[in-house]
C-alpha positions in Angstrom: 153.7 78.6 154.6 150.2 78.7 155.9 149.6 81.9 153.9 150.9 80.3 150.7 148.6 77.3 151.1 145.6 79.4 151.9 146.3 81.6 148.9 146.7 78.6 146.6 143.5 77.1 148.0 141.6 80.4 147.4 143.0 80.6 143.9 141.8 77.0 143.1 138.4 77.9 144.5 138.2 80.9 142.2 139.3 78.9 139.1 136.8 76.2 139.9 134.0 78.7 140.3 135.0 80.5 137.1 135.1 77.1 135.2 131.6 76.3 136.7 130.2 79.6 135.6 131.7 79.3 132.1 130.2 75.8 131.8 126.8 77.1 132.9 127.1 79.9 130.4 128.0 77.4 127.7 124.9 75.3 128.6 122.6 78.4 128.4 124.2 79.6 125.2 124.3 76.2 123.4 121.9 76.0 120.5 119.2 73.5 121.4 117.7 73.5 117.9 119.0 70.5 115.8 116.9 71.1 112.7 114.9 74.1 111.6 113.1 74.3 108.3 110.4 76.7 107.2 110.5 75.9 103.4 111.5 79.5 102.5 114.4 78.6 100.3 114.4 78.8 96.5 114.9 75.0 96.2 112.4 72.3 97.1 112.8 69.9 98.6 115.3 71.7 100.8 119.0 70.8 100.4 119.6 67.3 101.8 115.9 66.4 101.9 114.2 64.0 99.4 110.8 62.8 98.4 109.6 59.4 97.1 106.6 57.1 97.0 105.4 54.0 98.9 106.4 50.4 98.4 103.2 49.7 96.4 104.3 52.2 93.8 101.2 54.4 94.3 101.8 58.2 94.7 103.6 61.2 93.2 100.7 62.1 90.8 100.6 65.1 93.1 104.0 65.1 94.7 105.2 67.2 97.7 105.6 70.8 96.5 106.3 74.3 97.9 103.2 76.4 98.5 102.5 80.0 99.6 99.8 78.9 102.1 102.1 79.0 105.1 102.0 79.1 108.9 104.7 81.7 109.1 106.9 83.3 106.4 106.0 82.9 102.7 106.0 79.2 102.1 105.1 75.7 103.4 105.3 72.1 102.1 102.2 70.8 100.5 101.0 67.4 99.3 97.7 67.1 97.4 95.6 64.0 97.7 96.0 61.2 95.1 93.1 59.8 93.0 94.1 56.1 93.0 92.5 52.7 93.0 93.8 49.4 94.3 95.7 50.6 97.4 96.9 53.4 99.5 99.0 56.1 97.9 102.0 57.1 100.0 103.9 60.3 99.4 107.1 60.6 101.5 109.0 63.8 102.4 112.2 63.0 104.3 114.6 65.3 106.1 118.4 65.4 105.8 120.3 63.4 108.4 119.9 64.9 111.9 122.6 64.6 114.6 121.1 63.6 117.9 124.3 62.3 119.4 124.4 65.1 122.0 120.6 65.4 122.4 118.7 64.9 125.6 114.9 64.3 125.4 114.9 65.2 121.7 111.5 66.1 120.2 110.0 67.0 116.8 107.7 70.0 116.4 105.9 70.9 113.2 102.8 72.8 112.2 100.1 70.8 110.3 97.1 71.8 108.3 94.6 69.6 106.4 91.9 70.5 103.9 89.2 68.2 102.6 85.5 67.8 102.2 83.2 66.8 105.1 83.3 63.1 104.1 87.0 62.8 104.4 89.6 62.4 107.2 93.3 63.1 107.2 95.7 60.2 107.6 99.4 60.7 107.9 102.4 59.4 109.8 105.8 60.4 111.1 108.5 57.8 110.7 112.2 57.6 111.8 115.2 55.8 110.3 118.7 55.4 111.8 120.1 53.8 108.7 118.8 55.0 105.3 117.1 58.0 103.9 115.3 56.2 101.1 114.7 52.5 102.2 111.1 52.1 103.4 111.9 49.1 105.5 114.4 51.1 107.6 111.7 53.5 108.9 109.7 53.0 112.1 106.4 54.8 112.7 106.7 57.1 115.8 103.4 59.0 115.3 100.1 58.3 113.5 97.3 60.7 112.9 93.7 60.0 111.8 91.9 63.3 112.1 88.4 63.9 110.8 86.8 67.2 109.7 89.2 69.6 111.3 90.4 71.1 108.0 90.7 74.7 107.3 93.2 77.6 107.0 94.6 77.2 110.6 97.8 75.4 111.3 98.0 73.2 114.4 101.2 72.5 116.3 102.2 68.8 116.6 104.8 67.4 119.0 106.5 64.0 118.6 108.7 62.5 121.3 112.1 61.5 119.8 113.9 60.7 123.1 114.3 57.1 122.1 116.7 58.3 119.5 118.9 60.4 121.8 122.6 59.7 120.9 121.8 58.6 117.3 121.9 60.0 113.7 118.4 59.9 112.2 116.2 60.7 109.2 112.6 61.8 109.7 109.8 61.1 107.1 106.5 62.8 106.8 104.3 60.2 105.1 100.9 61.2 103.6 98.6 58.3 103.3 96.5 60.1 100.7 93.9 57.6 99.7 91.1 59.6 101.3 90.7 62.9 99.5 92.6 65.2 101.9 95.4 67.7 101.3 98.2 68.1 103.8 100.4 71.1 104.6 103.3 71.2 107.0 105.5 74.2 108.0 108.1 75.3 110.5 109.6 71.9 111.2 111.9 71.8 114.2 113.9 69.2 116.0 115.2 70.3 119.4 116.7 69.1 122.6 114.7 71.0 125.3 116.2 72.7 128.3 115.2 72.0 131.8 113.7 75.4 132.4 112.5 77.3 129.3 109.4 79.6 129.1 108.7 80.7 125.6 106.8 83.9 124.7 104.5 82.9 121.9 102.6 86.2 121.3 101.2 89.3 122.9 97.6 90.4 122.4 96.6 94.0 122.6 94.1 96.2 120.9 95.9 97.8 117.9 94.0 101.1 118.4 92.2 102.7 121.3 90.5 105.9 122.2 92.3 108.0 124.8 91.8 107.4 128.5 90.6 103.9 127.9 91.8 100.7 129.6 93.3 98.1 127.2 94.0 94.5 128.4 97.5 93.2 127.5 97.5 89.4 127.3 100.4 87.1 126.6 100.5 83.5 125.4 103.3 81.5 127.1 104.4 77.9 126.3 106.5 75.7 128.7 109.2 74.9 126.2 111.3 73.0 128.8 111.0 69.9 130.9 110.3 71.2 134.4 106.9 72.4 135.5 106.6 76.2 135.6 104.9 77.5 138.7 105.5 81.3 138.4 106.4 83.8 135.8 107.7 87.4 136.1 106.4 89.4 133.2 106.9 93.1 132.4 105.9 95.5 129.6 107.7 98.6 128.6 106.6 101.5 126.4 110.0 103.0 126.0 109.6 105.3 129.0 107.8 103.3 131.8 108.2 99.7 132.9 105.3 97.7 134.5 106.1 94.4 136.2 103.9 91.6 137.6 104.3 88.1 139.1 101.9 85.4 138.0 101.2 82.0 139.4 100.8 79.2 136.9 101.0 75.4 136.7 102.4 74.6 133.3 103.7 71.1 132.5 106.1 70.6 129.6 104.4 71.6 126.3 101.4 73.3 127.9 100.4 76.8 127.0 98.7 79.5 129.1 97.2 82.9 128.4 98.1 85.5 131.1 96.4 88.8 131.5 98.8 91.4 132.7 97.6 93.3 135.8 98.7 96.7 134.4 96.3 98.1 131.8 97.6 100.0 128.8 96.0 103.5 129.0 97.1 106.9 127.7 95.2 110.2 128.1 96.6 111.7 125.0 97.2 110.7 121.4 100.2 108.4 121.5 102.2 106.1 119.2 103.9 103.3 121.2 105.8 100.1 120.7 105.0 97.9 123.7 107.7 95.4 124.5 106.7 92.4 126.7 109.3 90.3 128.4 109.5 87.2 130.6 111.9 88.4 133.3 112.0 85.3 135.5 110.7 81.7 135.7 110.1 80.0 139.1 112.0 82.8 140.7 115.2 82.4 138.7 116.5 83.4 135.3 115.0 81.5 132.3 117.2 78.9 130.6 116.8 80.5 127.2 116.3 84.2 127.1 116.3 84.4 123.3 112.5 83.5 123.2 111.4 85.7 126.1 110.4 89.0 124.3 107.9 90.2 121.8 106.8 93.6 120.6 103.4 94.9 119.6 102.3 98.3 118.2 99.7 100.5 119.9 98.1 103.9 119.0 95.6 106.0 120.8 93.3 108.0 118.6 91.7 111.4 118.8 88.5 109.7 117.5 87.6 106.5 115.7 87.0 106.4 111.9 83.9 105.1 110.3 84.0 101.3 110.1 83.1 99.3 107.1 83.7 95.6 106.9 85.5 94.1 103.9 84.1 90.7 102.9 86.0 88.8 100.2 84.2 85.6 98.9 86.3 82.9 97.2 84.1 81.4 94.5 84.0 79.9 91.0 81.5 78.8 88.4 82.9 75.3 88.6 82.2 75.1 92.4 78.9 73.3 93.1 78.6 74.7 96.6 79.4 78.3 95.7 75.7 79.3 95.2 75.8 79.5 99.0 78.4 82.2 98.8 76.4 84.2 96.2 73.3 84.1 98.4 75.3 85.1 101.5 76.9 88.0 99.7 73.5 89.2 98.4 72.1 89.0 101.9 74.9 91.2 103.3 74.4 93.7 100.5 70.7 93.9 101.2 71.1 94.3 105.0 74.4 96.1 105.5 75.2 97.9 102.2 76.4 101.1 103.9 78.8 99.4 106.2 80.3 96.7 104.0 82.6 96.4 101.0 81.9 93.2 99.1 84.1 91.4 96.6 83.5 88.0 94.8 87.0 86.7 94.1 86.6 84.2 91.2 88.8 81.1 90.7 89.2 79.0 87.5 86.5 80.7 85.4 86.3 83.6 82.9 85.9 86.2 85.8 89.2 85.3 87.5 91.7 88.0 88.3 94.8 85.9 88.8 96.6 88.1 91.2 93.5 88.4 93.4 92.8 84.7 93.2 96.4 83.9 94.3 96.3 86.5 97.1 93.1 85.3 98.7 94.2 81.6 98.5 96.4 82.0 101.5 93.3 82.7 103.7 91.0 79.8 102.7 90.8 76.1 103.0 88.4 75.4 100.1 85.5 76.8 98.1 83.3 78.6 98.8 84.9 80.6 101.6 84.7 84.0 103.1 87.6 86.3 104.3 86.5 89.1 106.6 88.9 92.1 106.9 91.7 89.6 106.2 91.5 88.8 109.9 88.8 86.2 110.0 89.8 83.4 107.6 88.0 80.6 105.9 84.5 81.8 107.0 81.5 79.8 105.8 79.9 82.3 103.4 76.3 81.5 104.5 74.0 84.2 105.6 74.4 83.5 109.3 78.1 83.0 109.3 78.9 86.1 107.3 76.5 88.1 109.5 78.2 86.7 112.7 81.7 87.6 111.3 80.4 91.1 110.4 79.1 91.6 113.9 82.5 90.6 115.3 84.2 93.3 113.2 81.8 96.2 112.8 82.4 97.8 116.2 86.2 97.8 115.8 88.0 101.1 116.3 89.7 102.2 113.2 92.4 104.9 112.8 91.1 106.6 109.6 88.1 107.9 107.7 88.3 107.0 104.0 86.7 108.7 101.1 86.9 108.3 97.4 86.5 110.6 94.4 86.9 110.1 90.7 87.0 111.8 87.3 86.4 110.2 84.0 87.6 111.0 80.5 86.3 108.5 78.0 87.1 105.1 79.4 89.9 106.5 81.6 89.0 106.7 85.3 91.2 108.6 87.7 90.4 107.5 91.3 91.4 109.6 94.3 91.8 107.6 97.5 91.7 109.8 100.6 92.4 109.0 104.3 92.1 111.3 107.3 94.2 109.8 110.1 93.3 110.2 113.8 96.7 109.4 115.3 100.4 110.0 114.7 102.4 107.5 112.7 106.2 108.1 112.4 106.6 105.3 109.8 103.3 105.5 108.0 104.8 104.7 104.6 106.0 101.3 105.9 102.9 100.7 108.1 100.2 101.3 105.5 99.4 101.2 101.8 96.3 102.3 99.8 94.8 99.6 97.6 91.8 99.8 95.3 89.4 97.1 94.1 87.1 97.5 91.2 83.9 95.4 91.3 81.0 95.0 88.9 77.4 93.8 89.3 75.2 92.2 86.7 78.0 90.3 85.0 76.9 87.7 82.4 78.4 85.5 79.7 77.3 83.2 77.0 79.9 80.4 77.0 79.6 77.3 79.0 82.3 78.5 81.3 79.6 80.9 82.8 77.4 77.9 83.8 77.2 77.7 87.6 77.6 74.3 89.1 74.8 73.8 91.6 74.5 71.1 94.3 71.4 72.7 95.6 69.4 71.8 92.5 66.2 69.9 93.4 66.2 71.0 97.0 67.9 67.8 98.4 70.5 70.0 100.2 67.9 72.4 101.5 66.7 75.8 100.3 69.4 78.2 98.9 67.9 81.5 97.8 66.1 80.0 94.8 69.0 77.9 93.5 67.0 74.8 94.7 64.7 75.6 91.8 67.4 75.8 89.2 69.2 73.0 87.4 72.7 71.7 87.9 74.5 73.4 86.3 72.6 76.6 86.0 72.9 77.6 82.3 74.9 80.8 81.6 71.7 82.3 80.1 70.1 82.2 83.6 73.1 83.4 85.6 73.9 87.0 86.7 77.0 87.5 88.8 77.3 90.4 91.3 80.2 91.9 93.3 82.7 90.4 90.8 86.2 91.5 91.5 87.4 93.0 88.2 90.7 94.7 89.0 93.3 95.2 91.8 94.9 98.6 91.6 98.1 98.7 93.6 98.2 94.9 94.0 96.8 92.6 96.7 98.9 94.1 99.4 98.5 97.7 98.3 100.5 100.3 96.4 104.0 100.9 97.8 104.7 104.6 98.4 101.0 105.6 98.5 101.2 106.9 102.1 103.8 109.5 103.1 106.6 108.7 105.6 105.1 110.6 108.5 101.4 111.2 109.2 100.0 113.4 112.0 96.7 113.3 113.9 94.1 115.0 111.8 96.1 114.9 108.5 94.4 113.9 105.3 96.5 112.1 102.6 95.5 111.2 99.0 96.8 109.0 96.2 95.5 108.7 92.7 95.0 105.4 90.8 94.2 105.0 87.1 91.9 102.5 85.6 90.7 102.0 82.0 87.1 100.7 82.0 86.8 97.8 79.6 84.3 98.3 76.8 82.7 95.0 77.9 81.9 96.5 81.3 78.9 98.7 82.3 80.3 101.6 84.3 76.8 102.1 85.9 77.2 98.7 87.6 80.7 99.3 88.8 82.0 100.1 92.3 85.2 101.4 93.7 86.5 100.0 97.0 89.3 101.9 98.7 91.4 100.0 101.3 94.0 101.0 103.8 96.1 97.8 104.3 98.2 97.3 107.4 101.6 96.1 106.2 102.6 94.5 109.5 100.0 91.7 109.1 98.1 92.2 105.9 94.9 93.1 107.6 92.4 95.8 106.6 92.8 99.0 108.6 90.0 100.8 106.8 87.6 100.2 103.9 85.0 102.1 101.9 82.9 101.2 98.9 81.2 103.7 96.5 79.6 103.2 93.1 81.5 104.9 90.3 78.7 107.3 89.9 78.9 108.3 93.6 82.6 108.8 93.3 82.2 111.0 90.2 79.7 113.2 92.0 81.9 114.0 95.0 82.7 117.7 95.2 84.7 119.7 97.6 82.5 122.0 99.8 84.0 125.2 101.0 83.5 126.1 104.6 83.4 122.5 105.9 86.0 123.4 108.5 83.6 125.9 110.0 81.5 123.1 111.4 82.6 121.7 114.8 81.0 118.9 116.8 82.0 118.5 120.4 82.6 116.8 122.7 83.5 113.6 120.9 82.9 111.0 122.4 79.7 112.5 124.0 77.3 111.2 126.6 74.2 113.2 127.1 74.5 116.2 124.7 76.6 117.1 121.7 77.3 120.7 120.6 77.2 121.7 116.9 78.7 125.1 115.9 78.6 126.4 112.3 78.0 129.4 110.2 74.5 129.4 108.6 73.9 131.3 105.4 70.3 132.4 105.9 68.3 129.3 105.2 66.6 126.2 106.5 68.7 123.4 107.9 68.1 119.7 108.7 70.2 117.8 111.2 69.9 114.0 110.9 71.8 111.4 113.0 72.0 107.8 111.6 73.4 104.7 113.2 76.0 102.5 111.5 73.2 100.6 109.7 72.0 103.8 108.1 68.9 104.1 110.2 67.8 107.6 111.2 67.7 107.9 115.0 67.4 111.7 115.4 65.9 114.2 112.9 65.6 117.9 113.6 64.7 120.9 111.4 65.7 124.5 111.9 64.2 127.3 109.9 65.6 130.7 108.9 69.0 130.3 110.4 71.6 133.0 109.8 75.1 133.7 111.2 77.0 131.8 113.8 75.0 128.9 115.3 75.6 126.8 118.5 73.1 124.0 118.7 73.0 121.6 121.7 71.5 118.3 120.5 70.3 115.8 123.2 71.7 112.3 122.6 71.1 110.6 126.0 68.5 108.3 124.4 71.1 106.8 122.1 72.9 103.6 122.8 76.7 103.6 123.1 78.3 103.3 119.7 79.3 105.1 116.5 76.9 107.5 114.7 77.0 109.8 111.7 75.6 113.4 111.8 74.4 114.9 108.6 73.7 118.7 108.2 71.8 119.7 105.1 70.6 123.1 103.8 69.2 121.8 100.5 72.3 123.1 98.6 75.1 121.4 100.4 75.4 118.7 103.0 78.0 118.0 105.6 78.6 114.8 107.6 80.8 113.9 110.5 81.1 110.8 112.7 80.8 110.9 116.5 80.8 108.4 119.3 78.2 108.0 122.1 79.7 106.7 125.3 77.9 105.5 128.4 
């Protein structure tokens, strides 16, 4: 009898434990997201949502629409400012009904972006109704925003406490009080009931490319997505073979974000292609409440050498834009000072020089006009001399995985362009990682119609000097305007030509792709340039760029024997060795820095046969250099790196 009772008791204990574990599993596995909307659907407003105007009847001249200028994905919701008099124009965007009956500590998260001039602020509200989706009187304001001069292309995360509505059915309204000249974008709207313990992996930051045997810092951004304070995190990274773990002390209250530098550096002594997986393994010494947001991946390649870097600068401009002379002056400044290490495009909007596809593509990176986009990494840059130069300095020393070159042949007005890339790492999915793209630009563009007049807020000098525009009228007549760097054509599209790179590329391999372009009879081929781009398909950024005039591209010729020249070691520190076969002649060796300045010049007379020249370079600063070898008939060039 005692045995039976004990057995029954143990069975009850096991069943109770099993039920407890199942309940815990249910809690961990239960979806905490009650609404998620990224505006990616074909219909706008999304199904169940609606939009309308305020009680005073002012609004909807520019109603809520879907736009491609997004935080993530392809689309966002956008409401343009209203030009009204006699009151505040209210444009409402309202969600479908949201079930908070089982919610605990519910909250609203959304990403917000505002664009406007320097004299405007951004005023908007978030309202909640428990009764009606369309009756203004039923809505209560739960968050008000009056933000001044923070506009731009960057979205900011907003959080609104909805815990007062736990246990209810609600509608949420985004109300744009657009009487003040601002535009409002929202994206990635989420309503959730947070867990007690939930660390969220936002992103991992790691150099995309590195030379071999070089330490690279892996950093991760973590958000406390739960209610309890996070005091420690276990974080590991894995390259498919090895796993590196670390424990990190933090003090993160709910909603706070921290950047954590992992203690294990990413470093390989050979050319490697890796996918680095980063994972939150534990929070406060236990398992995280939600493991679905604990992992992110990032790509990493070591290179046998770095390619020659040129910075792509795309300037959003238009003849109608009264501040755009600043961009024209800034672009000319960059061309005058950094012509050999930049590729420059003026992307026109709303005037006779517009290329619609280019205009639409660059629009996702800017908040207004004029604006600069640098390597499609630095967005909405003020295109003044100083700001463009600062952005250039940020990018110019970046390690790049290729050397690009461009050649061309011409028959009548038909131009065949050869885009060439020599890769310095292995890429097993190169066709999905990269695409070639080509931009055709033209200098000296003029027109006779009024649409070529340049609006000019710098006329008279009241807004300060601006490269001579202060001495010109507003607008500047077409007869006095000459436009440079004008983007004339996109070959392969804004994101590049699909299939232009083979499936697999190995270290040292050169790949080529031909583009065709018909030169318009209205264009002057002597003023035209070819820009070859290698575009990273993971994020749309520029992996490599080169700009050559059409005449330079047409004069490119293949030189036999180029493989007989070897430069080593690379990188070098004190001396660099040059071996080549000399054909009984005089040779000049010139080393230039990335600004095109000669830093070493040596002449050698009467060379014949195999040569091995040791060139001292200890006096050079660390950085990238180009070596040119010339025998008056042919010239050779190769890039090398000086390390200290």
